[in-house]
Backbone bond lengths (Angstrom), bond angles and torsions (degrees), N, CA, C in turn:
res aa  C-N    CA-C-N  psi(-1)  N-CA   C-N-CA  omega(-1)  CA-C   N-CA-C  phi
1 M - - - 1.423 - - 1.501 111.10 -
2 S 1.333 116.00 140.17 1.500 119.20 -173.82 1.517 106.66 -99.84
3 Y 1.393 113.74 143.53 1.460 119.14 -179.19 1.513 107.69 -124.76
4 I 1.312 114.62 154.34 1.480 122.74 177.26 1.505 108.76 -112.30
5 K 1.327 117.91 125.46 1.441 123.16 173.59 1.522 107.17 -105.47
6 K 1.367 115.79 131.68 1.409 119.34 179.28 1.543 109.20 -112.96
7 E 1.306 113.97 135.29 1.476 119.12 -177.99 1.515 109.58 -132.19
8 E 1.314 116.88 147.75 1.458 124.58 170.33 1.517 109.91 -113.63
9 W 1.318 114.59 121.27 1.453 120.38 177.84 1.554 108.58 -110.34
10 T 1.312 118.68 128.40 1.451 121.77 177.74 1.522 107.69 -120.81
11 I 1.326 117.21 120.14 1.474 125.03 179.30 1.501 109.43 -85.68
12 L 1.347 118.31 118.72 1.407 122.02 -178.77 1.546 110.96 -125.86
13 P 1.288 118.72 143.21 1.455 122.87 179.36 1.481 112.60 -75.91
14 G 1.323 118.04 146.21 1.502 119.44 176.89 1.541 111.12 -87.16
15 E 1.356 114.98 -16.72 1.469 118.67 -179.95 1.542 106.18 -161.28
16 A 1.331 116.32 160.21 1.443 120.23 177.17 1.533 111.05 -70.60
17 P 1.340 118.48 140.94 1.443 119.87 -178.92 1.514 112.18 -62.56
18 A 1.300 118.95 143.79 1.410 125.48 173.27 1.552 107.64 -65.61
19 I 1.302 116.92 155.14 1.455 123.48 179.80 1.515 109.47 -118.16
20 R 1.435 112.58 130.20 1.492 115.60 177.12 1.544 106.28 -99.61
21 R 1.341 116.66 122.51 1.452 121.28 178.51 1.532 110.37 -156.41
22 N 1.276 113.65 166.50 1.527 116.59 178.31 1.541 111.48 -66.43
23 C 1.304 117.37 137.22 1.462 122.16 -178.26 1.524 107.57 -109.58
24 S 1.314 117.28 127.58 1.456 121.59 179.97 1.503 110.34 -71.38
25 G 1.337 118.48 -23.00 1.439 118.94 179.10 1.581 112.42 -81.37
26 C 1.330 113.22 -45.89 1.478 117.23 178.63 1.526 111.53 -78.06
27 R 1.360 117.39 -20.73 1.422 124.63 -175.88 1.555 113.81 59.61
28 K 1.313 110.68 36.62 1.463 118.84 176.08 1.535 107.28 -162.47
29 S 1.334 116.40 175.39 1.452 121.82 177.45 1.541 108.93 -63.80
30 S 1.312 115.46 138.04 1.473 118.74 -178.79 1.526 107.31 -148.38
31 I 1.336 114.81 176.28 1.418 124.24 -178.06 1.515 108.21 -103.90
32 F 1.333 118.00 128.27 1.434 125.57 176.49 1.527 109.86 -113.99
33 R 1.340 113.16 134.94 1.499 117.57 178.05 1.512 111.08 -121.88
34 S 1.298 115.19 147.10 1.442 120.74 178.32 1.478 113.42 -60.43
35 S 1.359 116.14 132.24 1.441 121.97 178.63 1.550 108.72 -84.40
36 G 1.277 116.17 -12.82 1.497 119.85 -176.61 1.529 112.95 79.38
37 N 1.320 116.71 4.76 1.482 122.45 179.44 1.527 113.01 -110.93
38 F 1.296 116.27 145.83 1.427 123.27 178.89 1.502 110.03 -105.28
39 R 1.329 115.79 150.15 1.497 122.73 171.95 1.491 105.32 -115.68
40 M 1.394 116.54 130.63 1.391 121.19 178.26 1.526 108.92 -124.26
41 N 1.389 115.32 142.36 1.504 119.39 -179.06 1.497 105.98 -141.10
42 A 1.331 113.15 123.47 1.453 121.24 178.43 1.539 109.56 -102.34
43 N 1.340 113.95 126.05 1.459 118.23 176.35 1.549 107.93 -127.01
44 G 1.336 114.70 100.88 1.445 118.17 -174.45 1.477 109.12 70.67
45 N 1.314 116.10 -128.66 1.473 121.39 178.92 1.531 111.87 -99.30
46 K 1.319 115.69 19.75 1.466 119.59 -179.99 1.539 108.13 -118.20
47 L 1.343 112.83 153.17 1.502 119.43 -177.05 1.494 111.13 -132.48
48 D 1.302 115.67 137.13 1.513 122.82 173.83 1.560 106.55 -112.68
49 V 1.308 115.75 140.74 1.496 122.93 177.25 1.496 109.81 -130.48
50 W 1.320 117.31 128.73 1.428 122.10 174.36 1.529 112.67 -124.64
51 L 1.278 117.65 153.63 1.506 120.14 169.02 1.481 106.92 -105.54
52 I 1.357 116.78 127.14 1.482 122.67 -171.89 1.489 112.53 -84.93
53 Y 1.294 118.81 127.91 1.468 125.21 173.34 1.470 108.61 -113.00
54 R 1.364 115.92 155.41 1.472 119.77 178.27 1.517 110.12 -134.40
55 C 1.339 115.21 140.42 1.459 119.45 176.35 1.496 109.99 -64.50
56 E 1.347 116.09 133.47 1.448 118.88 -175.51 1.541 113.03 -73.33
57 K 1.330 115.95 -11.19 1.506 120.08 -179.57 1.491 112.76 -96.60
58 C 1.371 117.04 -49.55 1.457 120.77 -173.75 1.508 114.54 -116.36
59 D 1.318 118.48 0.32 1.474 124.23 179.82 1.551 112.50 66.51
60 T 1.294 122.31 15.81 1.399 123.02 172.37 1.525 108.45 -61.84
61 S 1.373 117.52 140.05 1.474 120.51 -176.47 1.485 109.53 -97.36
62 W 1.329 112.69 151.48 1.471 121.48 172.30 1.500 107.01 -140.63
63 N 1.312 116.11 131.07 1.460 122.44 -176.70 1.490 113.36 -99.76
64 M 1.327 117.49 115.36 1.467 121.04 179.34 1.555 108.30 -85.27
65 D 1.285 114.68 125.95 1.475 122.67 -179.26 1.526 111.17 -63.44
66 I 1.364 117.64 124.40 1.456 121.83 172.80 1.454 111.70 -106.35
67 Y 1.342 116.48 -55.50 1.461 123.76 176.18 1.550 109.14 -131.81
68 T 1.292 115.69 138.03 1.455 121.18 178.24 1.505 112.78 -124.98
69 R 1.335 116.91 124.08 1.432 121.52 175.34 1.501 115.05 54.58
70 V 1.317 116.18 49.79 1.464 119.42 -179.28 1.520 109.17 -110.52
71 A 1.349 117.97 154.48 1.424 123.29 174.77 1.507 107.51 -71.20
72 P 1.348 119.97 130.44 1.453 121.15 179.83 1.545 114.73 -53.05
73 G 1.341 114.18 -33.24 1.496 119.07 179.78 1.527 112.65 -63.28
74 T 1.325 116.85 -26.00 1.502 118.24 -176.54 1.444 111.85 -70.94
75 L 1.348 119.35 -19.64 1.475 122.40 -179.00 1.449 113.45 -78.19
76 G 1.355 116.20 -27.44 1.482 117.91 -173.54 1.501 108.69 88.13
77 Q 1.366 117.54 144.14 1.475 119.43 -175.49 1.475 112.60 -63.82
78 D 1.291 120.17 -37.31 1.478 124.46 -175.02 1.545 109.35 -65.37
79 L 1.339 118.20 -46.55 1.476 119.16 179.29 1.539 110.79 -69.71
80 Y 1.326 116.02 -35.14 1.466 119.45 177.63 1.489 110.31 -58.86
81 N 1.363 115.40 -47.52 1.458 120.40 -177.78 1.528 111.89 -65.83
82 R 1.333 115.30 -35.16 1.481 117.97 178.13 1.502 111.96 -64.92
83 F 1.342 116.78 -39.48 1.453 119.72 172.93 1.487 112.34 -60.82
84 L 1.298 118.40 -43.48 1.448 121.56 -177.68 1.563 110.96 -66.57
85 E 1.381 118.01 -33.44 1.417 123.20 -177.85 1.532 111.20 -87.02
86 N 1.315 118.80 -2.30 1.498 119.85 -172.93 1.514 112.17 54.07
87 D 1.331 114.25 47.47 1.470 118.07 179.36 1.533 110.59 -57.22
88 S 1.334 114.63 128.65 1.514 118.35 -174.69 1.573 110.98 -68.05
89 D 1.302 120.23 -39.01 1.437 122.55 -179.66 1.552 110.00 -65.68
90 T 1.290 115.81 -35.09 1.517 120.04 179.87 1.539 109.29 -70.56
91 A 1.351 114.70 -40.59 1.530 120.47 177.55 1.489 111.40 -61.44
92 L 1.379 114.12 -43.36 1.474 116.54 176.75 1.484 112.58 -63.63
93 D 1.349 117.10 -43.53 1.469 121.66 -178.34 1.534 111.75 -58.57
94 F 1.345 115.66 -52.97 1.478 121.20 -179.38 1.497 111.54 -67.13
95 G 1.343 118.57 -30.82 1.506 121.22 -179.06 1.474 112.72 -73.44
96 C 1.368 115.55 -11.95 1.497 120.55 -176.59 1.529 113.57 -112.02
97 R 1.360 115.62 -6.47 1.432 115.72 -175.48 1.528 111.71 -72.38
98 K 1.324 115.01 127.28 1.478 121.47 -173.83 1.533 110.17 -62.04
99 E 1.322 118.92 -39.65 1.481 119.50 -175.31 1.517 112.21 -69.50
100 I 1.330 116.93 -30.07 1.483 122.75 178.55 1.573 109.49 -73.96
101 L 1.357 115.24 -45.04 1.449 118.71 177.30 1.533 110.84 -61.26
102 S 1.320 115.80 -42.34 1.455 119.71 -179.44 1.506 111.71 -67.08
103 R 1.319 118.70 -39.85 1.454 121.86 178.45 1.492 112.91 -62.03
104 N 1.341 116.53 -35.60 1.482 123.26 179.68 1.508 112.49 -87.32
105 K 1.363 115.53 2.56 1.468 118.48 179.35 1.502 111.12 56.97
106 A 1.360 117.05 37.06 1.439 123.01 -177.79 1.498 113.04 -88.50
107 E 1.357 116.77 128.72 1.402 122.07 175.83 1.535 109.62 -84.56
108 A 1.305 115.48 96.21 1.474 120.51 -172.89 1.534 110.62 -84.11
109 L 1.290 118.50 130.83 1.429 123.06 -176.72 1.572 109.54 -94.08
110 W 1.307 118.43 73.24 1.405 123.91 -173.46 1.544 110.77 -67.56
111 E 1.319 119.05 -28.24 1.486 118.28 -176.86 1.480 111.97 -62.82
112 Q 1.331 118.75 -18.12 1.470 120.53 -178.73 1.526 113.50 -91.65
113 V 1.364 116.05 -5.80 1.463 120.20 -172.79 1.500 113.62 -85.58
114 P 1.350 116.21 122.27 1.483 119.21 173.02 1.522 109.68 -67.66
115 F 1.310 117.59 149.58 1.463 119.52 -179.85 1.520 109.06 -138.01
116 K 1.307 116.47 160.16 1.465 123.59 173.93 1.513 109.45 -128.31
117 V 1.293 114.70 159.91 1.454 121.76 178.21 1.550 110.83 -120.88
118 E 1.270 114.11 112.66 1.468 120.87 176.23 1.533 108.01 -86.78
119 K 1.368 115.44 132.00 1.448 117.68 -176.54 1.494 111.95 -123.01
120 T 1.293 115.72 141.33 1.468 124.19 173.78 1.500 108.60 -120.95
121 F 1.326 118.72 128.20 1.447 123.74 -178.36 1.515 111.29 -105.51
122 H 1.258 117.76 132.81 1.503 121.55 -179.90 1.511 108.01 -108.53
123 E 1.350 114.59 157.55 1.449 121.13 -174.41 1.550 110.31 -60.85
124 A 1.304 116.63 135.72 1.434 121.88 178.10 1.522 111.43 -65.79
125 K 1.340 116.47 144.47 1.451 120.23 178.52 1.529 110.29 -123.35
126 D 1.315 115.46 155.56 1.435 121.99 178.27 1.556 104.93 -74.35
127 A 1.379 115.36 126.42 1.466 119.72 -175.73 1.508 111.91 -61.00
128 S 1.342 117.41 -27.93 1.455 118.79 -176.73 1.606 111.63 -71.29
129 E 1.336 112.22 -13.57 1.484 115.66 178.69 1.494 113.41 -96.61
130 T 1.336 114.22 -1.63 1.539 119.44 -175.53 1.478 106.73 -110.56
131 L 1.324 117.55 100.56 1.476 120.71 -175.92 1.534 111.67 -69.66
132 D 1.262 119.99 -16.77 1.452 120.48 178.95 1.532 112.65 -62.22
133 Y 1.317 114.01 -22.37 1.507 119.54 -175.82 1.525 109.87 -109.22
134 A 1.302 115.92 19.98 1.523 118.25 174.20 1.504 107.03 -95.47
135 E 1.346 115.58 134.20 1.466 121.64 178.66 1.491 112.08 -114.62
136 R 1.275 117.23 127.71 1.466 119.18 -178.05 1.532 109.36 -89.67
137 M 1.291 113.30 129.60 1.479 118.09 -177.25 1.573 110.76 -125.73
138 I 1.232 116.60 157.77 1.467 121.83 173.36 1.516 109.07 -103.44
139 S 1.322 117.28 123.78 1.458 122.38 -179.79 1.531 109.52 -67.96
140 A 1.320 116.06 141.50 1.467 119.47 -179.10 1.572 109.19 -64.70
141 E 1.365 115.89 -30.63 1.434 118.46 -177.58 1.507 112.84 -91.90
142 N 1.339 118.11 -13.08 1.441 122.05 -173.17 1.512 110.70 -141.19
143 T 1.261 118.99 138.90 1.469 121.81 -179.27 1.500 110.11 -87.50
144 V 1.355 119.29 0.19 1.503 122.08 -179.08 1.553 103.98 -76.75
145 P 1.331 115.05 132.88 1.479 117.19 176.96 1.541 109.33 -67.92
146 V 1.331 112.20 137.82 1.480 120.95 174.37 1.472 107.19 -122.96
147 E 1.394 113.24 157.98 1.438 117.81 -178.58 1.490 109.42 -106.82
148 R 1.336 116.44 136.65 1.443 122.24 174.38 1.537 110.54 -124.95
149 I 1.295 117.69 130.31 1.447 119.09 -179.49 1.499 109.69 -85.49
150 V 1.343 116.39 123.50 1.469 120.79 175.66 1.439 111.42 -83.76
151 S 1.364 117.38 123.42 1.472 122.50 -176.77 1.518 108.79 -75.91
152 V 1.327 116.79 113.53 1.461 122.84 177.81 1.519 106.34 -125.01
153 E 1.372 115.25 113.05 1.472 117.12 -175.39 1.519 113.45 -83.81
154 R 1.338 117.22 -25.95 1.543 116.58 -176.24 1.531 106.16 -146.31
155 I 1.334 110.92 130.40 1.493 120.25 172.17 1.513 104.95 -112.22
156 V 1.321 117.33 119.68 1.450 121.26 -179.69 1.521 111.94 -113.32
157 S 1.313 114.32 120.20 1.518 121.57 174.00 1.476 106.07 -97.17
158 I 1.310 116.73 119.52 1.474 125.08 -175.84 1.523 109.95 -105.36
159 H 1.301 118.46 120.46 1.461 123.36 178.02 1.520 107.99 -109.49
160 N 1.313 115.24 130.43 1.481 121.96 -178.12 1.528 106.36 -131.12
161 P 1.348 117.63 69.43 1.521 120.89 -170.85 1.487 115.24 -59.57
162 Y 1.372 116.34 -29.00 1.429 116.29 179.23 1.501 114.18 -99.68
163 E 1.305 115.01 10.29 1.504 125.42 179.21 1.531 110.44 47.13
164 I 1.369 114.10 51.35 1.510 119.96 176.42 1.583 104.34 -63.26
165 P 1.327 115.80 128.96 1.456 119.02 179.81 1.504 109.96 -64.67
166 M 1.312 117.33 113.59 1.488 122.07 -179.51 1.486 110.62 -161.91
167 R 1.362 116.53 138.62 1.434 122.55 177.76 1.537 110.33 -83.08
168 L 1.295 117.80 152.03 1.423 123.83 -179.67 1.526 111.74 -60.78
169 D 1.358 117.68 -40.62 1.446 122.14 -176.40 1.539 109.05 -64.72
170 K 1.324 116.05 -37.09 1.510 117.29 178.07 1.504 111.61 -63.29
171 L 1.354 117.22 -43.34 1.431 122.46 179.55 1.543 110.21 -61.78
172 L 1.316 115.82 -48.37 1.473 120.35 -177.53 1.522 109.92 -62.49
173 C 1.260 118.78 -42.64 1.449 121.81 -179.95 1.514 111.18 -57.64
174 R 1.312 116.28 -40.07 1.442 119.50 179.94 1.507 111.96 -73.80
175 E 1.352 117.00 -45.36 1.436 119.32 -173.75 1.519 114.24 -80.17
176 L 1.339 118.06 -25.86 1.463 121.49 176.39 1.512 114.29 -101.80
177 N 1.375 114.12 4.96 1.440 119.03 176.14 1.513 113.46 55.24
178 C 1.347 115.16 52.23 1.427 120.35 -178.14 1.532 110.79 -139.31
179 S 1.291 117.28 -179.68 1.454 123.98 -179.17 1.517 110.42 -97.11
180 R 1.334 117.71 163.85 1.467 121.20 175.12 1.530 109.36 -64.59
181 K 1.285 118.67 -30.56 1.469 121.17 176.16 1.496 109.12 -66.53
182 D 1.314 120.09 -37.35 1.440 122.42 178.14 1.534 109.53 -64.95
183 V 1.286 116.50 -41.41 1.481 121.28 178.73 1.568 110.66 -61.95
184 A 1.359 113.66 -42.84 1.465 119.46 179.60 1.548 109.81 -62.62
185 C 1.351 116.08 -42.05 1.431 119.98 -179.47 1.577 111.09 -65.78
186 L 1.339 115.24 -35.26 1.445 120.48 178.66 1.548 108.78 -67.10
187 E 1.313 115.54 -43.12 1.448 119.36 178.21 1.490 113.47 -63.34
188 D 1.350 117.08 -47.30 1.424 122.71 -179.01 1.507 112.83 -62.29
189 S 1.336 117.54 -29.11 1.447 122.63 -179.72 1.509 114.56 -84.53
190 G 1.334 114.45 -3.12 1.468 119.50 -177.76 1.509 114.59 85.42
191 G 1.366 114.59 8.08 1.473 116.66 -178.83 1.486 115.08 -87.85
192 L 1.403 117.24 -0.91 1.417 121.38 175.37 1.514 106.88 -131.37
193 Y 1.295 115.95 124.14 1.472 122.06 -179.53 1.504 108.88 -134.81
194 I 1.397 115.88 126.81 1.446 120.26 177.36 1.497 109.07 -89.25
195 R 1.320 115.87 113.12 1.436 120.22 -176.94 1.526 113.13 -78.22
196 T 1.327 117.14 -36.53 1.453 121.86 179.14 1.545 109.75 -160.03
197 G 1.310 115.99 146.16 1.433 122.09 174.20 1.509 115.68 96.32
198 G 1.363 117.26 6.56 1.468 118.56 179.15 1.515 108.97 -177.65
199 K 1.385 113.38 167.12 1.480 120.53 179.98 1.503 110.46 -96.08
200 D 1.306 118.92 -43.11 1.451 120.88 -178.56 1.526 109.59 -152.64
201 S 1.334 117.19 -172.65 1.470 120.46 -175.74 1.536 113.13 -68.20
202 R 1.336 115.91 -13.27 1.477 116.61 179.54 1.545 110.19 -92.72
203 S 1.304 117.89 2.77 1.456 121.57 178.64 1.554 110.56 -70.26
204 R 1.287 113.48 144.49 1.514 115.93 169.07 1.447 112.46 -73.79
205 I 1.320 114.69 143.99 1.465 120.06 -176.07 1.493 110.34 -79.33
206 P 1.313 118.11 119.15 1.497 119.52 177.95 1.545 110.03 -81.62
207 I 1.311 116.81 -161.86 1.502 120.19 177.51 1.509 108.75 -57.14
208 Y 1.301 119.42 -41.42 1.482 121.13 -179.25 1.527 112.29 -138.03
209 M 1.320 115.70 136.17 1.463 121.63 176.70 1.472 106.69 -143.03
210 E 1.333 115.74 148.63 1.439 119.80 176.53 1.551 110.71 -133.80
211 A 1.304 116.77 130.95 1.459 119.87 -175.98 1.497 111.92 -135.05
212 E 1.333 114.91 150.92 1.483 121.70 174.71 1.549 108.10 -104.16
213 I 1.328 115.06 133.61 1.454 120.26 -176.67 1.513 109.59 -128.63
214 R 1.311 118.79 126.87 1.429 121.37 176.43 1.534 110.40 -94.92
215 E 1.313 116.85 140.28 1.464 122.32 177.14 1.535 109.34 -129.10
216 P 1.350 117.46 145.40 1.474 126.10 -7.76 1.460 110.68 -73.78
217 F 1.360 117.58 161.04 1.429 119.05 -177.09 1.517 110.92 -120.43
218 P 1.345 116.94 157.19 1.476 120.11 -176.77 1.552 112.04 -66.88
219 R 1.263 116.00 142.39 1.429 122.28 178.29 1.515 109.95 -116.46
220 G 1.342 117.14 136.57 1.460 121.04 -176.46 1.556 109.84 -79.69
């Protein structure tokens, strides 16, 4: 009997990406890293919030804009307090948000960022009870449609909330402890199928991707 295992993989950064930008202290392009501290400035009933970065060579500061001229009440008390307390998780979150990096025209060095994969495992199900994985075929001897159950051992839903630039084959190599050649063999044999979010194993992982993986798989 064939069973289907469903897994949720969430790719999370271990730190905010460093930023490459011109440094007024070094007077040339340099690398800035998040200090993990916020700067807040109240002007009347409006509030500005920045995340402070520092040049790794001369310690010159650069403030990345988070909120500009907003009413303090729009942030909510919890977020407001986290800014005041320089909460590390909040600094990591805002330092990785694509829309904020883009708005500040920040050149984020994602290739240097360590990442982790949080996994959630769901109860295995009998494939014969899961109609999503039933494939209708036409018999060579008969034109009557017949149903064949496709054996799919693992369905992996991949979440990449910060859109960390990463190819699927790189992720699979790490999480399945195999080589890129192994992943290519798996794909060529039909043991890897991208259901949504990409064309093949060389595709970059978007915010959401779903793949079917057969085990065990051929190794090169």
